[in-house]
SEVOBA-703618 format. One line per field, with one value per atom (N, C-alpha, C): residue number from 1; residue in one letter; atom name; x negated, y negated, z. Coordinates in Angstrom, 3 decimals, decimal comma. Last residue first. Layout:
// SEVOBA-703618
num = [NUM  ...]
residuo = [a  ...]
atomo = [CA  ...]
xx = [X  ...]
yy = [Y  ...]
zz = [Z  ...]
//
This chain:
// SEVOBA-703618
num = [169  169  169  168  168  168  167  167  167  166  166  166  165  165  165  164  164  164  163  163  163  162  162  162  161  161  161  160  160  160  159  159  159  158  158  158  157  157  157  156  156  156  155  155  155  154  154  154  153  153  153  152  152  152  151  151  151  150  150  150  149  149  149  148  148  148  147  147  147  146  146  146  145  145  145  144  144  144  143  143  143  142  142  142  141  141  141  140  140  140  139  139  139  138  138  138  137  137  137  136  136  136  135  135  135  134  134  134  133  133  133  132  132  132  131  131  131  130  130  130  129  129  129  128  128  128  127  127  127  126  126  126  125  125  125  124  124  124  123  123  123  122  122  122  121  121  121  120  120  120  119  119  119  118  118  118  117  117  117  116  116  116  115  115  115  114  114  114  113  113  113  112  112  112  111  111  111  110  110  110  109  109  109  108  108  108  107  107  107  106  106  106  105  105  105  104  104  104  103  103  103  102  102  102  101  101  101  100  100  100  99  99  99  98  98  98  97  97  97  96  96  96  95  95  95  94  94  94  93  93  93  92  92  92  91  91  91  90  90  90  89  89  89  88  88  88  87  87  87  86  86  86  85  85  85  84  84  84  83  83  83  82  82  82  81  81  81  80  80  80  79  79  79  78  78  78  77  77  77  76  76  76  75  75  75  74  74  74  73  73  73  72  72  72  71  71  71  70  70  70  69  69  69  68  68  68  67  67  67  66  66  66  65  65  65  64  64  64  63  63  63  62  62  62  61  61  61  60  60  60  59  59  59  58  58  58  57  57  57  56  56  56  55  55  55  54  54  54  53  53  53  52  52  52  51  51  51  50  50  50  49  49  49  48  48  48  47  47  47  46  46  46  45  45  45  44  44  44  43  43  43  42  42  42  41  41  41  40  40  40  39  39  39  38  38  38  37  37  37  36  36  36  35  35  35  34  34  34  33  33  33  32  32  32  31  31  31  30  30  30  29  29  29  28  28  28  27  27  27  26  26  26  25  25  25  24  24  24  23  23  23  22  22  22  21  21  21  20  20  20  19  19  19  18  18  18  17  17  17  16  16  16  15  15  15  14  14  14  13  13  13  12  12  12  11  11  11  10  10  10  9  9  9  8  8  8  7  7  7  6  6  6  5  5  5  4  4  4  3  3  3  2  2  2  1  1  1]
residuo = [y  y  y  f  f  f  a  a  a  k  k  k  p  p  p  y  y  y  q  q  q  v  v  v  i  i  i  g  g  g  s  s  s  i  i  i  n  n  n  d  d  d  l  l  l  s  s  s  n  n  n  k  k  k  i  i  i  l  l  l  e  e  e  i  i  i  a  a  a  m  m  m  f  f  f  a  a  a  e  e  e  d  d  d  p  p  p  v  v  v  e  e  e  f  f  f  p  p  p  c  c  c  k  k  k  i  i  i  q  q  q  w  w  w  n  n  n  s  s  s  a  a  a  k  k  k  q  q  q  f  f  f  g  g  g  f  f  f  q  q  q  p  p  p  y  y  y  y  y  y  n  n  n  k  k  k  h  h  h  g  g  g  l  l  l  v  v  v  i  i  i  v  v  v  s  s  s  k  k  k  f  f  f  k  k  k  l  l  l  d  d  d  k  k  k  a  a  a  k  k  k  k  k  k  l  l  l  g  g  g  a  a  a  r  r  r  v  v  v  l  l  l  a  a  a  s  s  s  g  g  g  i  i  i  r  r  r  r  r  r  n  n  n  q  q  q  f  f  f  e  e  e  p  p  p  l  l  l  v  v  v  a  a  a  m  m  m  p  p  p  a  a  a  l  l  l  a  a  a  l  l  l  s  s  s  d  d  d  y  y  y  i  i  i  e  e  e  n  n  n  s  s  s  i  i  i  i  i  i  q  q  q  i  i  i  k  k  k  t  t  t  f  f  f  l  l  l  i  i  i  h  h  h  g  g  g  v  v  v  i  i  i  e  e  e  n  n  n  d  d  d  i  i  i  e  e  e  a  a  a  i  i  i  l  l  l  s  s  s  l  l  l  k  k  k  p  p  p  i  i  i  f  f  f  s  s  s  n  n  n  s  s  s  n  n  n  r  r  r  l  l  l  k  k  k  t  t  t  i  i  i  l  l  l  k  k  k  s  s  s  e  e  e  d  d  d  t  t  t  q  q  q  k  k  k  f  f  f  a  a  a  l  l  l  d  d  d  n  n  n  i  i  i  l  l  l  s  s  s  i  i  i  k  k  k  k  k  k  y  y  y  d  d  d  a  a  a  p  p  p  i  i  i  e  e  e  e  e  e  r  r  r  i  i  i  i  i  i  f  f  f  q  q  q  m  m  m]
atomo = [N  CA  C  N  CA  C  N  CA  C  N  CA  C  N  CA  C  N  CA  C  N  CA  C  N  CA  C  N  CA  C  N  CA  C  N  CA  C  N  CA  C  N  CA  C  N  CA  C  N  CA  C  N  CA  C  N  CA  C  N  CA  C  N  CA  C  N  CA  C  N  CA  C  N  CA  C  N  CA  C  N  CA  C  N  CA  C  N  CA  C  N  CA  C  N  CA  C  N  CA  C  N  CA  C  N  CA  C  N  CA  C  N  CA  C  N  CA  C  N  CA  C  N  CA  C  N  CA  C  N  CA  C  N  CA  C  N  CA  C  N  CA  C  N  CA  C  N  CA  C  N  CA  C  N  CA  C  N  CA  C  N  CA  C  N  CA  C  N  CA  C  N  CA  C  N  CA  C  N  CA  C  N  CA  C  N  CA  C  N  CA  C  N  CA  C  N  CA  C  N  CA  C  N  CA  C  N  CA  C  N  CA  C  N  CA  C  N  CA  C  N  CA  C  N  CA  C  N  CA  C  N  CA  C  N  CA  C  N  CA  C  N  CA  C  N  CA  C  N  CA  C  N  CA  C  N  CA  C  N  CA  C  N  CA  C  N  CA  C  N  CA  C  N  CA  C  N  CA  C  N  CA  C  N  CA  C  N  CA  C  N  CA  C  N  CA  C  N  CA  C  N  CA  C  N  CA  C  N  CA  C  N  CA  C  N  CA  C  N  CA  C  N  CA  C  N  CA  C  N  CA  C  N  CA  C  N  CA  C  N  CA  C  N  CA  C  N  CA  C  N  CA  C  N  CA  C  N  CA  C  N  CA  C  N  CA  C  N  CA  C  N  CA  C  N  CA  C  N  CA  C  N  CA  C  N  CA  C  N  CA  C  N  CA  C  N  CA  C  N  CA  C  N  CA  C  N  CA  C  N  CA  C  N  CA  C  N  CA  C  N  CA  C  N  CA  C  N  CA  C  N  CA  C  N  CA  C  N  CA  C  N  CA  C  N  CA  C  N  CA  C  N  CA  C  N  CA  C  N  CA  C  N  CA  C  N  CA  C  N  CA  C  N  CA  C  N  CA  C  N  CA  C  N  CA  C  N  CA  C  N  CA  C  N  CA  C  N  CA  C  N  CA  C  N  CA  C  N  CA  C  N  CA  C  N  CA  C  N  CA  C  N  CA  C  N  CA  C  N  CA  C  N  CA  C  N  CA  C  N  CA  C  N  CA  C  N  CA  C  N  CA  C  N  CA  C  N  CA  C  N  CA  C  N  CA  C  N  CA  C  N  CA  C  N  CA  C  N  CA  C  N  CA  C  N  CA  C  N  CA  C]
xx = [92,013  92,101  93,365  92,092  90,996  91,141  94,106  94,381  93,310  93,004  93,704  93,972  89,770  91,231  91,855  86,819  87,559  89,037  84,301  85,706  86,428  81,018  81,978  83,374  79,277  79,977  81,002  76,201  77,468  78,024  74,619  74,579  75,942  72,846  74,169  73,956  70,406  70,993  72,425  71,082  70,111  70,859  72,870  73,010  71,957  72,097  73,425  73,652  69,750  69,660  71,022  71,450  70,172  70,213  74,502  73,830  72,582  74,950  75,283  74,683  73,231  73,476  73,784  74,521  73,821  74,206  74,274  74,747  73,929  75,274  74,414  75,105  74,960  75,718  74,856  73,211  74,416  75,247  71,184  70,825  72,037  72,516  72,012  71,755  75,484  74,030  73,571  77,949  77,564  76,041  80,514  79,218  79,004  82,040  82,087  80,743  81,579  82,375  82,535  78,177  79,465  80,260  76,317  76,645  78,034  73,541  74,962  75,288  70,891  71,578  73,102  69,831  70,392  71,089  69,138  68,084  68,518  71,507  70,780  69,590  72,234  72,838  72,117  69,815  70,444  70,975  70,782  69,786  70,526  71,497  71,956  70,786  70,723  70,183  70,671  71,442  72,132  71,631  70,082  69,763  70,420  71,267  70,079  69,701  73,423  73,673  72,425  72,224  72,953  72,987  71,129  70,302  70,964  73,096  71,833  70,940  76,444  75,304  74,006  78,082  77,969  76,674  79,709  79,344  79,297  78,832  79,301  78,837  79,463  79,086  79,623  78,356  79,193  78,594  78,464  77,859  78,887  79,775  78,342  77,678  82,025  81,750  80,239  82,664  81,992  81,881  83,409  84,502  83,990  80,955  81,657  82,797  80,576  79,701  80,354  82,564  82,602  81,743  81,620  82,914  83,025  79,247  79,206  80,484  80,274  79,367  79,295  81,792  82,433  81,566  79,809  80,870  81,559  78,328  77,705  78,753  80,299  79,642  79,060  80,915  81,949  81,331  78,451  78,998  80,090  78,286  77,282  77,793  80,451  80,455  79,475  79,434  80,688  80,773  77,280  77,009  78,272  77,931  77,852  77,691  78,615  77,235  77,088  82,038  80,970  79,604  84,125  83,425  82,301  85,317  84,769  84,035  86,226  85,105  84,491  86,765  87,267  86,092  85,363  85,382  85,917  85,629  85,844  85,851  85,236  84,835  84,926  87,339  86,514  86,085  84,959  85,540  86,986  83,047  83,182  83,698  84,108  83,806  83,987  82,763  83,586  83,156  83,042  82,277  83,268  82,818  83,564  82,616  82,122  81,594  82,404  82,546  83,156  82,646  80,379  81,124  81,708  79,314  79,822  80,643  80,532  79,603  80,136  81,711  82,069  80,899  82,453  81,368  81,535  85,310  84,608  83,482  86,548  86,229  85,589  88,486  87,935  87,698  87,469  88,454  87,750  87,125  86,453  87,537  87,181  87,933  87,016  87,240  86,483  87,310  87,659  88,228  87,273  87,977  87,299  87,935  89,501  88,619  87,890  92,329  91,611  90,805  92,321  92,536  91,693  91,655  92,907  93,267  89,031  90,137  91,497  88,358  87,800  88,989  88,025  88,867  88,024  87,828  87,079  87,987  89,135  89,199  88,284  89,086  88,711  88,808  89,903  90,312  90,179  89,455  88,361  88,801  91,722  90,638  89,463  93,279  93,592  92,461  92,274  91,932  92,166  93,498  93,454  93,173  93,981  92,583  92,411  96,593  96,014  94,563  97,994  97,423  96,900  98,690  99,779  99,284  96,309  97,063  98,166  95,742  94,971  95,683  97,563  97,652  96,918  96,571  97,948  98,109  93,990  94,167  95,565  94,608  93,921  94,130  95,664  96,533  95,929  93,362  94,505  95,501  91,751  91,366  92,543  93,155  92,898  92,591  93,592  94,420  94,129  90,938  91,902  92,600  88,764  89,377  90,283  87,714  87,418  87,999  88,607  87,185  86,812  91,379  90,534  89,055  92,203  92,528  91,610  91,288  90,719  90,994  92,924  91,457  90,812  95,502  95,089  93,558  95,458  95,631  95,138  95,223  94,160  94,248  97,676  96,444  95,275  99,404  99,500  98,217  98,551  98,484  98,503  98,822  97,653  97,686  100,893  101,090  99,950  99,775  100,662  100,886  96,296  97,647  98,565  92,830  93,985  95,269  90,569  91,328  92,501  88,171  89,154  89,814  85,782  86,141  87,071  85,529  85,722  86,078  83,167  84,245  84,342  81,794  82,197  83,302  79,131  80,473  80,752]
yy = [113,162  114,270  114,205  111,184  111,118  112,171  111,893  110,841  110,758  113,582  114,172  113,147  112,272  112,389  112,955  114,370  113,147  113,361  115,695  115,992  114,655  116,553  115,489  115,970  119,141  118,695  117,640  118,834  119,435  118,835  117,589  118,038  118,620  115,977  116,134  116,545  115,334  116,632  116,799  111,915  112,951  114,208  109,929  111,084  112,166  107,996  108,596  109,793  106,523  107,968  108,657  103,504  104,178  105,630  103,053  103,182  104,016  103,290  102,004  101,911  104,815  104,886  103,474  105,671  104,692  104,933  107,594  107,383  106,280  108,616  107,974  107,809  109,777  110,106  109,699  109,310  108,481  108,714  111,171  109,793  108,860  113,537  113,397  111,941  113,353  113,191  112,889  115,804  114,422  114,340  118,059  117,855  116,374  117,799  118,052  117,663  117,113  118,320  118,659  116,245  115,866  117,144  116,755  117,056  116,542  116,138  115,847  115,953  116,286  117,511  117,333  113,821  114,378  115,720  113,364  113,205  113,768  113,414  114,686  114,584  110,826  111,600  112,932  108,396  109,641  110,415  105,378  106,334  107,567  101,938  103,284  104,100  99,342  100,353  101,764  97,613  97,467  98,475  98,418  97,090  96,842  100,866  100,879  99,505  100,162  100,354  100,457  99,888  98,813  99,006  102,053  100,851  99,710  104,005  104,276  103,054  103,349  103,098  103,179  105,884  104,643  104,524  106,964  107,514  106,312  106,646  106,027  106,861  106,694  107,446  106,696  105,500  105,291  106,098  105,727  105,931  105,694  105,019  105,294  105,409  102,582  103,665  103,800  100,436  101,604  102,805  98,081  98,993  100,336  97,071  96,437  97,309  98,685  98,850  98,248  97,595  99,016  99,287  94,972  95,209  96,664  95,449  94,819  95,108  96,572  97,362  96,779  94,362  95,629  96,502  92,467  92,183  93,470  93,811  93,430  93,177  94,064  95,248  94,908  91,346  92,276  93,515  90,434  89,867  90,767  91,922  92,105  91,583  90,807  92,224  92,501  88,198  88,425  89,883  87,542  87,991  88,206  87,259  86,016  86,324  89,354  88,852  87,487  88,463  89,414  88,749  86,912  86,522  87,496  88,059  86,707  86,189  90,580  90,493  89,100  90,680  90,285  90,098  93,460  92,007  91,701  96,225  95,617  94,099  99,349  97,953  97,349  101,993  101,351  99,952  103,005  103,225  102,749  104,370  103,061  103,350  106,388  106,314  104,869  107,208  106,378  106,570  109,889  108,891  108,046  112,474  111,383  110,411  115,862  114,543  113,493  119,055  118,007  116,665  121,952  120,958  119,942  123,366  124,131  123,234  120,893  122,033  122,949  118,033  119,340  120,307  114,807  115,648  116,971  112,899  113,776  114,491  109,513  110,820  111,655  106,570  107,651  108,902  103,934  104,822  105,951  100,685  101,769  102,610  98,574  99,436  100,508  95,293  96,479  97,257  92,833  93,718  94,862  89,505  90,770  91,530  87,268  87,594  88,930  85,437  86,673  87,071  82,032  83,064  84,288  79,993  80,732  81,732  79,394  78,434  79,128  82,716  81,424  80,499  85,582  84,525  83,312  89,035  87,795  86,806  91,379  90,664  89,450  94,668  93,263  92,661  96,928  96,608  95,097  97,421  97,700  97,650  97,068  96,112  96,304  99,352  98,015  97,000  102,281  101,408  99,978  105,442  104,001  103,246  108,057  107,659  106,147  108,680  108,531  108,064  106,751  107,946  107,627  104,614  105,423  106,699  103,664  102,818  103,612  105,694  105,606  104,752  105,090  106,374  106,315  102,555  102,705  104,002  103,271  102,355  102,492  104,891  105,457  104,580  102,981  104,068  104,716  101,511  100,858  101,894  103,469  102,912  102,245  104,038  105,083  104,508  102,308  102,152  103,162  100,481  101,580  101,457  98,782  98,966  100,199  97,990  99,362  99,709  95,329  95,635  97,019  95,564  94,798  95,163  97,158  97,554  96,854  95,598  96,928  97,396  93,315  93,192  94,533  94,473  93,842  93,731  95,275  96,258  95,701  92,763  93,758  94,828  91,660  91,058  92,030  93,314  93,251  92,700  92,852  94,169  94,104  90,538  90,658  91,899  90,800  89,878  89,956  92,443  93,004  92,087  91,444  91,449  91,983  92,192  92,094  92,007  90,105  91,351  91,126  88,068  88,316  89,663  85,806  87,223  87,403  83,033  83,586  85,058  81,104  82,076  82,544  78,600  79,008  80,053  78,032  78,605  79,122]
zz = [181,366  180,409  179,579  183,232  182,256  181,160  184,983  184,003  182,924  186,868  185,715  184,614  187,854  188,014  186,732  187,581  187,295  187,589  189,251  188,975  188,827  188,469  188,727  188,356  190,031  188,827  189,220  191,913  191,537  190,269  194,873  193,486  193,173  197,321  196,717  195,271  198,408  198,764  198,279  198,073  198,438  198,876  197,710  196,826  197,098  199,520  199,685  198,764  199,523  199,768  199,917  200,196  199,932  200,396  198,770  200,070  199,809  196,160  196,757  198,162  193,634  195,078  195,569  190,490  191,316  192,770  187,456  188,828  189,475  184,108  185,100  186,449  181,029  182,247  183,433  178,995  179,042  180,302  179,047  179,359  179,451  178,232  179,599  179,966  176,328  176,372  177,804  177,332  177,027  177,001  177,786  177,130  176,781  181,030  179,591  178,999  183,637  183,387  181,901  184,357  183,785  183,511  187,373  185,980  185,615  189,298  189,156  187,680  190,060  189,661  189,685  190,248  191,481  191,216  187,668  188,670  190,023  186,307  186,406  187,365  186,092  187,184  187,370  185,422  184,957  186,165  187,148  186,659  186,158  187,668  187,321  186,778  188,055  188,964  188,688  186,160  187,441  188,478  183,932  184,475  185,833  183,147  184,013  184,595  181,346  182,771  183,648  178,704  179,388  180,896  177,477  177,548  178,314  177,494  178,195  178,322  178,043  177,180  177,969  180,059  179,319  178,553  182,628  181,323  180,404  186,029  184,793  183,604  189,507  188,309  187,094  192,626  191,437  190,297  196,250  194,932  193,838  198,603  198,656  197,296  199,897  198,959  198,842  201,541  202,132  201,207  200,483  200,868  201,373  199,759  200,884  201,393  197,487  198,653  199,897  195,853  196,200  197,438  195,615  196,264  196,708  194,189  195,503  196,284  191,833  192,672  194,077  190,897  191,229  192,126  190,429  191,404  191,844  188,414  189,697  190,782  186,394  186,961  188,327  185,913  186,374  187,021  184,980  186,216  186,786  182,619  183,674  185,016  181,214  181,577  182,701  180,938  181,666  182,111  179,363  180,740  181,572  176,767  177,546  179,040  175,105  175,086  175,756  174,343  174,622  174,474  173,613  174,834  175,203  171,421  171,254  172,495  172,511  171,566  171,444  176,022  174,704  173,742  177,650  177,513  176,116  179,926  178,607  178,709  181,263  181,415  180,017  182,644  181,633  182,070  184,956  183,627  183,620  187,236  186,596  185,191  189,876  188,444  188,011  193,106  192,227  190,786  195,501  194,764  193,970  197,928  197,307  196,631  197,642  197,972  197,227  198,897  198,088  198,581  198,595  199,353  198,380  196,630  197,774  198,697  194,575  194,611  195,705  193,019  193,576  193,468  193,571  193,082  193,802  192,605  193,539  192,808  192,426  191,850  192,944  192,245  193,051  192,204  189,989  190,596  191,341  188,772  189,493  190,144  185,978  186,882  187,466  184,616  185,008  186,021  182,057  183,082  183,358  180,613  180,871  182,014  180,334  179,212  179,411  181,063  181,359  180,132  181,692  180,676  181,027  183,431  183,678  182,583  182,521  182,375  182,443  182,447  182,052  181,805  184,505  183,943  183,579  184,866  184,705  183,993  187,264  185,995  186,037  188,696  188,688  187,290  190,802  189,438  189,323  193,445  192,518  191,054  194,916  195,157  194,198  194,197  193,673  193,839  193,168  194,293  193,808  192,191  191,961  193,258  192,674  192,507  192,387  192,569  193,900  193,838  189,807  190,432  191,832  188,267  188,814  189,480  187,298  188,245  188,942  185,444  186,690  187,732  183,395  184,098  185,437  182,662  183,144  183,917  181,798  182,927  183,520  179,572  180,732  181,966  177,845  178,327  179,568  177,408  178,063  178,573  176,147  177,443  178,143  173,697  174,700  176,080  171,570  172,772  173,880  169,858  169,968  171,316  170,139  168,815  168,752  172,492  172,080  170,713  172,621  172,852  172,326  172,161  171,236  171,388  174,333  172,960  171,955  176,508  176,263  174,841  176,174  176,198  175,874  176,419  175,159  175,081  179,120  178,039  176,712  180,319  180,518  179,427  179,588  179,060  179,208  181,070  179,596  178,987  183,817  183,171  181,651  185,317  184,432  183,545  187,074  185,949  184,933  189,120  188,087  186,883  189,326  189,876  188,775  190,022  189,131  189,945  191,828  191,710  190,759  189,975  191,040  190,818  188,989  189,041  190,231  186,763  188,098  187,956  184,888  184,980  186,412  182,855  184,195  184,096  180,830  180,856  182,263]
//
């Protein structure tokens, strides 16, 4: 199965919403994406889609966040990532994550935070954010709140609480 990954364009928005609604079986993620697109946290180059035969089958979004302690550190949040149910378990989500992490690194971002499945994201190099004393602003299982350094040692000596864009709340 051949698929391509590219940046989203406005003509993709409805299909991206549908993919998220079907993958998550609710509309919260598609509403979040719309809010994030209309915020200062949105990075158009980091909203990627997967296509098979010109049909969009998956989407991933990375947006700007900050890690707050005595200082403010810029980072990215990976959220959401969705693949149409009938195309799941075909490595499309994995390809989206890898492409997004590469693109984020190419854009000079240093780290990414994800709240996700503890058995899925470590395959890409994510580790518990608590390893760096980075905390979620709300109660979540420690093993589900993860971080990855896109630049080696970029999270050394960084700790604090993640501040998500208002759209997440």
